[in-house]
N, C-alpha and C positions, 0 to 999 in steps of 0.2 A: 319096127319096135316089137319086142317080145310081149306075150300076154302075161298077165299076173301069175298064172299057173306056171308058165315057163320060167319066169324070174324066180319064183319060190323054189321050184325044182332045182334050178342052177345054184341058188344060194344054199340049199340043203346039201348039195354035193360039195360045194366050196367049204362049208362048215365041217363036213365029215373029213375032207381031205386035209384041212389046215388047223383043226381044233387043237391038236397037241402042239404043233409047231408054233402057233401064235397065242396059245392059252385062251382060246375063245370059250367063254362060259355061255353066252347067249348071242344070238344074231337075229335080226329081223328087219322088216321094212315098215315104213309109215308114210304119211303124206298122200299125195295124189295117186300114186301107183297102188298103195294098199286099199284105196277106196275105188279102184277100178277106173279112175279118171286119167287114162293114159293118152297122150298125144305124141306126135313126132318130136315135139320140143320138150317132153318131160325129162326130168332128171330122176334119179332114184335116191330116195331118202332112206338111209340105213342106220340102224342103231346096233351097237355092239357092246358087250360087256366082256372085259378081259380079266384074266386072273391077276395080272399086274399092269397098272396103267403105264403105257409107253406110247409116246407120240409117233415114234418111228414105226412101230408095229401098226398103229392106226393108219399111217400114211401108206404102208405096204398093203394093208387090206384094201384100202380105197383104190389104190392103183391096180391091184390084182382084179378086183371086181369090175372096174371100168374096162379093163382089157378083155376079161372073160365075156362080159355081157355087151360090150360096145355101147354103153350108156353112161352119161355123166353121173357121178355119184357125189352126194353130200353125206358125210358120215358123222355120227354123234356117238360119243362114248357114254354109256350108261354109268352113272355114279350117284352116290348118295346126295351130294350137294349140287345137283344140276338144276337148271332153270325149272321152276315149278310148272310154268305153262307148257314147256316142252315135255316135261314128265307126264302131264295130263293128256297131251295130244298123243303121245306114244301109248299110254295106257288105253286110250279110247280107240285109236286107229291102228295100233301096231299089230303086225302079224309076225309071230315068232316062227323061225324055220328050224 
């Protein structure tokens, strides 16, 4: 399993490489990895804000990151009307790349 710093570095590079292609406005991690609680069974919780909401792009980003980092990914699209509890968790624990 990669370290938090390695994951953040890889995601920064991913964002830089795909920002225009996918319309990525923001990208980051939250959950156990952002808190440094990584185990071999950890998945990577990612939040992303896109210029235009698109489930196919979201699926492409998820698949790309899973392949690049070899870690299972759960992805959440940031939006105005999202679950308030999830919004609080991301605000509290989220690390933007």
